N, C-alpha and C positions, 0 to 999 in steps of 0.2 A: 299715341297717347293711353299706357296702360292703364290710367289711372279706372278710366271710367269705366276700363273691362272689369279690376277689379275690384270696386263696388260690385257693380253688377252680382259678377261672384260672391258674395258678400263676403270681401278682402280687401284685408287696406293694403295701399300698392307693392310697399315696400316686399310683403310678405308674398303676395302674386310673381311681386320679378323675383324670387328665388323661391319658388314654386314652377316657375319660368325655364330657369336656367336647372336645376334640380326634374327638368323633366314629367314635372307631376302635375301640369296641365296640357292634354292634350288640343292641337288647333286642327283646323280644317280650312279650308280658304277654297272658293270654287268661281270660279270667271265668267261673267255673264254673259251671256250670246243673242245671238236676236236682238229685242227690243232689247234687253238690259246690258246685251255688247258696251266695250268700260263698264261696266262693272262687278266689284266680287263683293262677298253676301264669307265673313270668314265666321266664324264659329268655335268658341273655350268650352271646355269641357274643363271640369271640376266636379271628381265627387259627383253626388248627383246631383251637382245643378251647371247649366248653360248660359254662355250670352251671345247673344248672337248680334250681328249688326250688320250691317251693307255701308260701301266705302264708293270710292268715287278712283280713278286711276292716281291717282294726287294723295290716297291714302288717308284723303276728309270721311267722318263720319258721318254719313246722308240717315238724318230723324234719330229716332232711339234706338237705344237697344234695349231689345226684346231677352225675357228672359225665362 
């Protein structure tokens, strides 16, 4: 769900979706290894803001979003 990331970046969900389509938001996805195997860390960057979250294999957000 992009709404949580949009809010963390200070954007409305519709604006976030449009910026994603326009490739104005940079994203980085890292796969966990060792004791973090099966987890993913996704980071979204827009201008001077960052939103980072940890996901499980099914894409569920584990814990809060770090900004």
